Every structure is written in structure tokens, then in C-alpha cells.
RODO-2510 file (C-alpha; in nm, 4 decimals, decimal comma):
residues 408
     n   res          X          Y          Z
     1     m    -0,0423     1,6087    -1,8962
     2     p    -0,1836     1,5202    -1,5497
     3     s     0,0163     1,6909    -1,2769
     4     l     0,1840     1,5196    -0,9826
     5     d     0,2091     1,8476    -0,7910
     6     i     0,0877     1,8024    -0,4342
     7     l    -0,2091     2,0056    -0,3115
     8     g    -0,1326     2,1905     0,0106
     9     d     0,2404     2,1503    -0,0364
    10     d     0,2770     2,5073     0,0923
    11     l     0,0679     2,4502     0,4065
    12     k     0,1937     2,6800     0,6816
    13     v     0,1798     2,6225     1,0572
    14     a     0,2643     2,8504     1,3490
    15     l     0,5153     2,7331     1,6081
    16     p     0,5028     2,8260     1,9790
    17     s     0,7806     3,0766     1,9132
    18     g     0,5512     3,2632     1,6757
    19     e     0,7539     3,1570     1,3714
    20     v     0,5462     3,0390     1,0752
    21     v     0,6963     2,7497     0,8795
    22     r     0,5995     2,5201     0,5970
    23     f     0,4524     2,2000     0,7395
    24     a     0,6868     1,9081     0,6717
    25     h     0,4632     1,6106     0,6018
    26     l     0,6704     1,2962     0,6566
    27     d     0,3858     1,0484     0,7012
    28     y     0,3264     0,9434     0,3410
    29     a     0,3185     0,5740     0,4339
    30     a    -0,0101     0,6299     0,6190
    31     s    -0,1858     0,8498     0,3618
    32     a    -0,0363     1,0553     0,0834
    33     p    -0,1702     1,4046     0,0183
    34     c    -0,3743     1,4631    -0,2945
    35     a    -0,2002     1,5059    -0,6280
    36     r    -0,3194     1,7789    -0,8619
    37     a    -0,3993     1,5100    -1,1202
    38     a    -0,6534     1,3444    -0,8892
    39     a    -0,8212     1,6690    -0,7886
    40     d    -0,8401     1,7929    -1,1480
    41     a    -0,9912     1,4647    -1,2667
    42     v    -1,2642     1,4752    -1,0016
    43     q    -1,3341     1,8442    -1,0624
    44     d    -1,3746     1,7742    -1,4337
    45     l    -1,6047     1,4806    -1,3648
    46     l    -1,8448     1,6374    -1,1150
    47     p    -2,0483     1,8571    -1,3538
    48     r    -2,1165     1,5455    -1,5626
    49     y    -2,1510     1,2929    -1,2798
    50     g    -2,4282     1,0315    -1,3073
    51     s    -2,5031     0,6650    -1,2395
    52     v    -2,2684     0,4026    -1,3766
    53     h    -2,3802     0,1139    -1,6018
    54     r    -2,7558     0,1447    -1,5556
    55     g    -2,8751     0,4586    -1,7277
    56     t    -2,9302     0,5880    -2,0801
    57     g    -2,9031     0,9625    -2,0213
    58     v    -2,5987     1,1619    -2,1146
    59     r    -2,4754     1,1796    -1,7533
    60     s    -2,4993     0,8037    -1,7083
    61     r    -2,3438     0,7224    -2,0432
    62     g    -2,0565     0,9624    -1,9826
    63     s    -2,0002     0,8342    -1,6290
    64     t    -2,0033     0,4728    -1,7424
    65     l    -1,7448     0,5551    -2,0065
    66     a    -1,5285     0,7398    -1,7506
    67     y    -1,5479     0,4468    -1,5094
    68     e    -1,4472     0,1856    -1,7657
    69     l    -1,1729     0,4078    -1,9058
    70     a    -1,0390     0,4384    -1,5509
    71     r    -1,0334     0,0596    -1,5307
    72     d    -0,8372     0,0431    -1,8560
    73     v    -0,5811     0,2950    -1,7282
    74     v    -0,5311     0,1029    -1,4039
    75     a    -0,5027    -0,2223    -1,5985
    76     e    -0,2206    -0,0723    -1,8020
    77     f    -0,0559     0,0669    -1,4859
    78     v    -0,0298    -0,2836    -1,3356
    79     g     0,0446    -0,4616    -1,6631
    80     a    -0,2767    -0,6630    -1,6508
    81     r    -0,2846    -0,9557    -1,8898
    82     a    -0,5682    -1,0312    -2,1303
    83     s    -0,7101    -1,2952    -1,8956
    84     d    -0,6862    -1,0742    -1,5858
    85     t    -0,9612    -0,8718    -1,4240
    86     v    -0,9361    -0,5326    -1,2526
    87     i    -1,1802    -0,4718    -0,9680
    88     f    -1,2257    -0,1381    -0,7948
    89     t    -1,2423    -0,1710    -0,4167
    90     r    -1,2276     0,0699    -0,1220
    91     n    -0,8592     0,0135    -0,0402
    92     t    -0,5963    -0,2617    -0,0089
    93     t    -0,7641    -0,4136     0,2965
    94     d    -1,0919    -0,4385     0,1075
    95     a    -0,9208    -0,5876    -0,1969
    96     l    -0,7414    -0,8570     0,0018
    97     n    -1,0540    -0,9451     0,1986
    98     l    -1,2402    -0,9819    -0,1317
    99     l    -0,9742    -1,2158    -0,2658
   100     a    -0,9619    -1,4146     0,0592
   101     r    -1,3325    -1,4907     0,0207
   102     a    -1,2771    -1,5999    -0,3390
   103     l    -1,0138    -1,8646    -0,2652
   104     p    -1,1213    -2,2230    -0,3341
   105     p    -1,2231    -2,4177    -0,0222
   106     g    -0,9273    -2,5630     0,1643
   107     t    -0,6713    -2,3236     0,0173
   108     t    -0,3592    -2,2900     0,2308
   109     t    -0,2343    -1,9340     0,2651
   110     i     0,1398    -1,8920     0,3191
   111     q     0,2451    -1,5654     0,4804
   112     f     0,5382    -1,4223     0,6719
   113     e     0,4881    -1,2540     1,0076
   114     g     0,6215    -0,9294     0,8627
   115     e     0,2910    -0,8406     0,6990
   116     h     0,0590    -0,5461     0,7572
   117     h    -0,2655    -0,6581     0,9210
   118     a    -0,4449    -0,6120     0,5874
   119     n    -0,2366    -0,8987     0,4501
   120     l    -0,2173    -1,0970     0,7726
   121     l    -0,5717    -1,1245     0,9055
   122     p    -0,8187    -1,2007     0,6207
   123     w    -0,6786    -1,5309     0,5009
   124     p    -0,8216    -1,8778     0,5651
   125     n    -0,5961    -2,1681     0,6663
   126     p    -0,2882    -1,9490     0,7248
   127     l     0,0579    -2,1007     0,7346
   128     r     0,2586    -1,8251     0,8995
   129     l     0,6357    -1,8352     0,8532
   130     p     0,8750    -1,6663     1,0978
   131     l     1,0374    -1,3380     1,0095
   132     p     1,3452    -1,4269     0,7996
   133     a     1,6905    -1,2886     0,8754
   134     s     1,7675    -1,2250     0,5081
   135     a     1,6060    -1,2302     0,1666
   136     g     1,7752    -1,5610     0,1003
   137     d     1,6313    -1,7054     0,4201
   138     a     1,2850    -1,5980     0,3089
   139     v     1,3231    -1,7895    -0,0165
   140     t     1,4540    -2,0972     0,1659
   141     a     1,1709    -2,0884     0,4199
   142     l     0,9124    -2,0665     0,1431
   143     r     1,0670    -2,3556    -0,0467
   144     q     1,0552    -2,5746     0,2620
   145     a     0,6952    -2,4756     0,3323
   146     c     0,5864    -2,5521    -0,0244
   147     e     0,7376    -2,8999    -0,0269
   148     g     0,4841    -3,0343     0,2210
   149     l     0,1727    -2,8800     0,0682
   150     t    -0,1248    -3,0603    -0,0799
   151     g    -0,4237    -2,8946    -0,2433
   152     p    -0,4561    -2,5336    -0,3553
   153     a    -0,2229    -2,2809    -0,1965
   154     v    -0,1273    -1,9146    -0,2250
   155     l     0,1637    -1,7057    -0,1052
   156     t     0,0631    -1,3559     0,0001
   157     v     0,3492    -1,1120     0,0528
   158     t     0,4129    -0,7405     0,0765
   159     g     0,6026    -0,5623    -0,1978
   160     a     0,7608    -0,3213     0,0507
   161     s     0,7289    -0,3129     0,4283
   162     n     0,5210    -0,0343     0,5769
   163     v     0,7449    -0,0492     0,8868
   164     t     1,1008    -0,0685     0,7532
   165     g     1,0530     0,0289     0,3889
   166     e     1,2504    -0,2770     0,2814
   167     v     1,1589    -0,4261    -0,0556
   168     w     1,0743    -0,7936    -0,0229
   169     p     1,2250    -1,0412    -0,2741
   170     v     0,8900    -1,0916    -0,4427
   171     r     1,0212    -1,2121    -0,7765
   172     e     1,2458    -1,4753    -0,6159
   173     l     0,9652    -1,5902    -0,3881
   174     a     0,7288    -1,6077    -0,6850
   175     e     0,9653    -1,8357    -0,8757
   176     v     0,9672    -2,0806    -0,5847
   177     a     0,5910    -2,0604    -0,5450
   178     r     0,5244    -2,1129    -0,9148
   179     a     0,7498    -2,4197    -0,9176
   180     h     0,5187    -2,5764    -0,6597
   181     g     0,1910    -2,4653    -0,8183
   182     v     0,1334    -2,1949    -0,5560
   183     r    -0,0303    -1,8709    -0,6670
   184     v     0,1224    -1,5367    -0,5605
   185     i    -0,0592    -1,2369    -0,4133
   186     v     0,1276    -0,9075    -0,3703
   187     d     0,0235    -0,6330    -0,1318
   188     a     0,1591    -0,3364    -0,3290
   189     a     0,0154    -0,0635    -0,1056
   190     q     0,3619     0,0660    -0,0142
   191     l     0,5446    -0,0379    -0,3304
   192     a     0,3196     0,1199    -0,5949
   193     p     0,3732     0,4818    -0,4792
   194     h     0,7506     0,4415    -0,5005
   195     a     0,8233     0,2094    -0,7946
   196     p     0,6614     0,0768    -1,1117
   197     v     0,4578    -0,2373    -1,0462
   198     s     0,3436    -0,5024    -1,2890
   199     l     0,1918    -0,8449    -1,2425
   200     d     0,4394    -1,0179    -1,4727
   201     g     0,7344    -0,8154    -1,3451
   202     l     0,6638    -0,9268    -0,9902
   203     g     0,5699    -1,2791    -1,0925
   204     a     0,2302    -1,2230    -0,9309
   205     d    -0,1102    -1,3731    -0,9941
   206     y    -0,2827    -1,0946    -0,7995
   207     l    -0,1904    -0,7436    -0,6925
   208     a    -0,3656    -0,4988    -0,4597
   209     f    -0,3053    -0,1332    -0,3723
   210     s    -0,4807     0,1756    -0,2331
   211     g    -0,5591     0,5111    -0,3870
   212     h    -0,5110     0,6972    -0,0600
   213     k    -0,1445     0,5959    -0,0558
   214     l    -0,1095     0,6789    -0,4264
   215     y    -0,2042     1,0501    -0,4024
   216     a    -0,5720     0,9821    -0,4851
   217     p    -0,7543     1,0038    -0,1487
   218     f    -1,1068     0,9496    -0,2797
   219     g    -1,1818     0,6065    -0,1331
   220     a    -1,0794     0,3715    -0,4131
   221     g    -0,8455     0,0739    -0,4234
   222     v    -0,7668    -0,2004    -0,6722
   223     l    -0,7528    -0,5772    -0,6948
   224     a    -0,6043    -0,6977    -1,0233
   225     g    -0,5256    -1,0497    -1,1339
   226     r    -0,6447    -1,3858    -1,2598
   227     a    -1,0170    -1,4026    -1,3238
   228     d    -1,0874    -1,7750    -1,2780
   229     w    -1,1173    -1,7896    -0,8985
   230     l    -1,2913    -1,4522    -0,8872
   231     d    -1,5510    -1,5567    -1,1464
   232     a    -1,6140    -1,8839    -0,9617
   233     a    -1,6600    -1,7251    -0,6179
   234     e    -1,9761    -1,5927    -0,4618
   235     p    -2,0046    -1,2150    -0,5089
   236     y    -1,8277    -1,0083    -0,2477
   237     l    -2,1366    -0,7846    -0,2181
   238     a    -2,4691    -0,9329    -0,3236
   239     g    -2,6938    -0,6767    -0,4861
   240     g    -2,7473    -0,4666    -0,7933
   241     g    -2,4669    -0,4829    -1,0451
   242     a    -2,3400    -0,8152    -0,9109
   243     s    -2,6564    -0,9872    -1,0320
   244     a    -2,7168    -1,0533    -1,3994
   245     v    -3,0657    -1,2107    -1,3738
   246     v    -3,2895    -1,2363    -1,0636
   247     g    -3,5898    -1,4700    -1,0796
   248     d    -3,9155    -1,4726    -0,8862
   249     r    -3,8067    -1,7270    -0,6240
   250     p    -3,5288    -1,7029    -0,3637
   251     g    -3,2070    -1,8407    -0,5043
   252     d    -3,3273    -1,8168    -0,8620
   253     l    -3,0548    -1,5894    -0,9946
   254     t    -2,7530    -1,5664    -1,2164
   255     w    -2,4500    -1,3703    -1,0994
   256     a    -2,2525    -1,1455    -1,3308
   257     t    -1,9031    -1,2376    -1,4398
   258     g    -1,6015    -1,0111    -1,4651
   259     p    -1,5472    -0,7106    -1,2364
   260     a    -1,9208    -0,6457    -1,1947
   261     r    -1,9530    -0,9698    -0,9960
   262     h    -1,7638    -0,8135    -0,7055
   263     e    -1,8608    -0,4473    -0,7495
   264     g    -2,2172    -0,4677    -0,6170
   265     g    -2,4016    -0,1410    -0,5648
   266     t    -2,3235     0,1990    -0,7107
   267     p    -1,9460     0,2168    -0,7606
   268     n    -1,7162     0,4944    -0,6434
   269     l    -1,6781     0,6726    -0,9756
   270     p    -1,4854     0,9772    -0,8424
   271     g    -1,2440     0,7465    -0,6610
   272     a    -1,1812     0,5352    -0,9696
   273     v    -1,1321     0,8390    -1,1931
   274     a    -0,8962     1,0057    -0,9429
   275     l    -0,6894     0,6900    -0,9017
   276     a    -0,6642     0,6386    -1,2772
   277     a    -0,5510     0,9993    -1,3234
   278     v    -0,2594     0,9483    -1,0842
   279     c    -0,1709     0,6156    -1,2469
   280     e    -0,1624     0,7937    -1,5828
   281     a     0,0524     1,0730    -1,4408
   282     l     0,2978     0,8288    -1,2865
   283     d     0,3198     0,6303    -1,6095
   284     a     0,4081     0,9534    -1,7914
   285     a     0,6603     1,0664    -1,5293
   286     d     1,0325     0,9977    -1,5158
   287     r     1,0120     0,7244    -1,2546
   288     a     1,3897     0,6804    -1,2523
   289     a     1,4370     1,0461    -1,1592
   290     l     1,1705     1,0238    -0,8886
   291     h     1,3393     0,7134    -0,7483
   292     a     1,6810     0,8785    -0,7517
   293     h     1,5462     1,1825    -0,5656
   294     e     1,3805     0,9668    -0,3026
   295     q     1,6924     0,7558    -0,2543
   296     e     1,8997     1,0703    -0,2129
   297     l     1,6632     1,1927     0,0590
   298     l     1,6675     0,8511     0,2207
   299     a     2,0465     0,8316     0,2218
   300     g     2,0789     1,1780     0,3743
   301     l     1,8266     1,0939     0,6450
   302     r     1,9961     0,7676     0,7358
   303     v     2,3387     0,9320     0,7581
   304     g     2,1977     1,1925     0,9953
   305     l     2,0152     0,9331     1,2028
   306     a     2,3323     0,7272     1,2447
   307     d     2,4781     1,0139     1,4502
   308     l     2,1652     1,0511     1,6653
   309     p     2,2117     0,8913     2,0104
   310     g     1,9172     0,7068     2,1542
   311     a     1,7586     0,6225     1,8192
   312     t     1,8184     0,3062     1,6159
   313     e     1,6872     0,2313     1,2689
   314     v     1,5041    -0,1020     1,2524
   315     s     1,5569    -0,3528     0,9742
   316     v     1,4553    -0,7043     0,8752
   317     f     1,7134    -0,7760     0,6068
   318     g     1,9981    -0,5482     0,7145
   319     p     2,1059    -0,1888     0,6493
   320     d     2,2173    -0,2439     0,2896
   321     h     1,8964    -0,4043     0,1646
   322     p     1,6995    -0,2024    -0,0981
   323     r     1,4140     0,0020     0,0452
   324     v     1,1603     0,2672    -0,0411
   325     g     1,1359     0,5994     0,1428
   326     i     1,0341     0,4655     0,4843
   327     v     1,2462     0,4549     0,7999
   328     s     1,1351     0,3499     1,1493
   329     l     1,3273     0,4204     1,4663
   330     a     1,3444     0,2480     1,8013
   331     l     1,3950     0,5023     2,0775
   332     d     1,5972     0,3936     2,3790
   333     a     1,4447     0,6161     2,6457
   334     s     1,1641     0,8146     2,4843
   335     d     0,8006     0,7440     2,4093
   336     p     0,7622     0,7533     2,0279
   337     a     0,4130     0,9011     2,0557
   338     a     0,5367     1,1845     2,2763
   339     v     0,8239     1,2529     2,0383
   340     a     0,5843     1,2631     1,7412
   341     r     0,3561     1,5086     1,9218
   342     r     0,6464     1,7390     2,0044
   343     l     0,7813     1,7279     1,6493
   344     d     0,4405     1,8458     1,5312
   345     a     0,3742     2,1074     1,7983
   346     e     0,7249     2,2523     1,8296
   347     h     0,8719     2,2014     1,4814
   348     g     0,5831     2,1708     1,2353
   349     i     0,6775     1,8157     1,1319
   350     g     0,4343     1,5278     1,0861
   351     v     0,5585     1,1725     1,1453
   352     r     0,3916     0,8575     1,2792
   353     a     0,4354     0,6672     1,6067
   354     g     0,3078     0,3240     1,7060
   355     q     0,2980    -0,0236     1,5595
   356     f     0,1541     0,0753     1,2182
   357     c    -0,1003    -0,2092     1,1947
   358     a     0,1891    -0,4553     1,1891
   359     h     0,1941    -0,5672     1,5532
   360     p     0,3713    -0,9040     1,5109
   361     l     0,6461    -0,7456     1,3030
   362     v     0,7071    -0,4566     1,5431
   363     r     0,7085    -0,6913     1,8412
   364     r     0,9571    -0,9184     1,6648
   365     l     1,1835    -0,6294     1,5718
   366     t     1,1902    -0,4987     1,9264
   367     r     1,2140    -0,8398     2,0927
   368     d     1,4982    -1,0009     1,9036
   369     g     1,7403    -0,7078     1,8977
   370     r     1,6836    -0,5935     1,5405
   371     a     1,5624    -0,2626     1,6850
   372     g     1,8749    -0,1915     1,8840
   373     s     1,8303    -0,1568     2,2577
   374     c     1,4600    -0,0774     2,2691
   375     g     1,3500    -0,4272     2,3677
   376     d     1,2727    -0,3121     2,7208
   377     g     1,1667     0,0387     2,6238
   378     p     0,8328     0,1949     2,5345
   379     p     0,6163     0,0060     2,2847
   380     g     0,6143     0,1036     1,9226
   381     l     0,8420     0,2868     1,6858
   382     l     0,8768     0,6298     1,5258
   383     r     0,8258     0,6234     1,1487
   384     i     0,9403     0,8736     0,8867
   385     s     0,8159     0,8328     0,5306
   386     f     0,8837     1,0281     0,2114
   387     g     0,6753     1,1010    -0,0957
   388     l     0,6522     1,3233    -0,3996
   389     g     0,6441     1,6462    -0,1990
   390     s     0,9398     1,5647     0,0259
   391     t     1,2511     1,7834     0,0158
   392     a     1,6022     1,7910     0,1563
   393     e     1,4927     2,0813     0,3757
   394     d     1,2327     1,8499     0,5352
   395     t     1,5120     1,6089     0,6273
   396     t     1,7299     1,8838     0,7714
   397     r     1,4441     2,0139     0,9852
   398     l     1,3521     1,6650     1,1018
   399     l     1,7060     1,5853     1,2156
   400     a     1,7273     1,9170     1,3995
   401     g     1,3883     1,8569     1,5562
   402     l     1,4834     1,5084     1,6715
   403     r     1,8028     1,6364     1,8280
   404     a     1,6052     1,9016     2,0155
   405     v     1,3265     1,6684     2,1290
   406     l     1,5591     1,3837     2,2302
   407     g     1,7928     1,6242     2,4066
   408     t     2,1049     1,5225     2,2161
***
């Protein structure tokens, strides 16, 4: 069975005191370390690696089979329907840009200002809704926005926030969208590593996620969903593979249909195989147990943070709303970047500081009081994020490190 053990989980670092400690990686929301399943899959592939789709030798035939089997595994992971297509991309940003180019002309794109830039910037004709105060407010705002629409429209929404970790009410939003003939796109980059995802379960027409956040850091991502708009659109990358027939005159050509239409050039076979291996391992794992462990870590962290002066957890929907293993802090009198550097240098702990490619959301959180008293403080937040290799000892060390760095 493919292993979800994390490579480098025993990485040691030396502190200024001379003490050597295990590095506590608490920046999974940016990039997850490599799972054993991904590394093993690539290692097994490399001696047999060859071109995909366009060769007759044993390397090419075997590589083509491996690539298409990887597509089948990912399709099962996301619950792809018979009429859906699964396209391998570079990452979530690439997948959403591909889909944005495939939308019919004049499509209105509904989005909330709480999105990561990958799901905020690529879309044509955006209708941006303000950050809601609650999940119910999000549903109400979408319903009101849909009532005035004419022509094709999509809602594009995150499954879980990369800033607060809060799970967005995707299913409820999808029901409203569907009632108005609006298609639903889900950015699952942060949701897929923490919870099972399926197109029907989310009520989604399209779903995108990244391998580098799913323990498969080999440069592959996924766009899965309805094939009709994708088959009707111009290829994302014009070139070999995307073309079925090329004539002698410019413009005399027939484009491929299906995934090949948008996978021009030689595909990233190692990335696809690595990503599929982790999807297979997660499908075989006890996801309920993994979720329970993460929620236990999250609860312990939040209890400790509540007693930490000068640091306030940020939230869109409130402290009791469901979330994955991500917490961001507003610091009253400290620069988050300086705190992150000291946690690394003095305590062997890796976290993230900044605005996390979600500038409108972070500005809103700090401006309207949802981030405590940091509205007039340094820009950005301090983010802690858990993953498969996280332990209770990591949380204990982090809380001790924060108390030391913040001087509390």
C-alpha cells in the first residue's frame, strides 16, 4: 500500500544554543513535504520513463499507460462523472487560468473577496461580492447576485481559506447557484489535503487542486469537471498533442478533444504519477482518523493561543466555524515576518508571515476588526498550518517559541 509517511520528517536543525532539535514544519498550507508514496512512484517510474502518447517503444508504451492510469486514479479521487474530463496542469493557478480561458464569451464570474489570488485574478467579467460575516450571509449574497444575472455565469469559490482555514459553505452556495443556472468552480487547493473531495459531494461543476499541497511536489495539478466548455474552447497551449490534424496552410487544423486538447506539449509524467500515488494512498487511508488527529492539534493550538497576549486569531465566519488545520494571527505590536524569522532561527520552527497571496482578504480582516487590534499595526499576519507530519510536540514548541519571541 502506498505510504503517507513524510520524507525528511526527522530533519534536524541546530539552534544558537547548540541544541539540535527536530525541525517543526508548520507551513503546510504553502507547500507540503513529499510523501513516501509520491517519491516511491517516481523512483519506480524513472528507469522506464519515455515519451507519452507518441511512441511505439516499450518505454513510450509503458509511460503512456502510467500517465493514463494516473488520470484514472485522480478521476476516482475527485469522483469524476462519466461526462467529466480530468486535465493535468502545473498547479491550481494554472488549472483555474485554463478554465477562465475556456468560459463562453460574456460569462459573468461571481467571486467573494476572500479568495486566493489564483481564484481572484484570472476571471473575465468578475462580479466580486464583499466578504460575508457568516456562512448564511454568503448564501444570501449569492442569491441576490444571481437574481439579476443574464447570460452564462459561474461561481468560483474556495473550499477552505488559505488564510483562516475556514471551510466555505460550498454545498449550500452550489444549491443556490444551480437554481439560477450558474455553474460552480471550487478551488480545492487547501481542502483536498485535509478532507475527501468529490464533484458531486461539493455540488461542483469543476474542481482544481495542486500536487505540491497534496504531498506530491513534482509540478502537477488538476482541473476536473464538465467537458463541454473545455472541448469547445481554444486549446490552452497550441502545439503537439493538442492538435489532431494539421494541414498545409495556416489555420487548416483540427484540435483534439478531451484532455489532450489542453495538455499541449510533452506532459509532466512524473508529476502525474506522483500525484496519483498520493491520491491512491489517501483514498486507502482512514480519513476520519486523520481528520480527528488534525482537529485535536488544532484545538490544542487554539486553546494555547487564546492565552497569548498580543496575538489574535483571525476569522471570517467566527471562532466556532469548521476549519482545516490553518490558523493565522494578527500581532498587536510585532512584525509577523520578524517573528517568523526568529521562530526559525531560535526555535527550529517554520511558519509563514505575510498576506499569503490573498491581499484583499487580509486587508479586510485587519481593517474591519476581525483581526483584533492589529488594524493600525504592521501589515500581514502570521500563519500556522498543519499536515500529515504534524505532532502535539510541534504545537507545544510553537506556543513556547511564541511566548519567548513575543516577550509574554
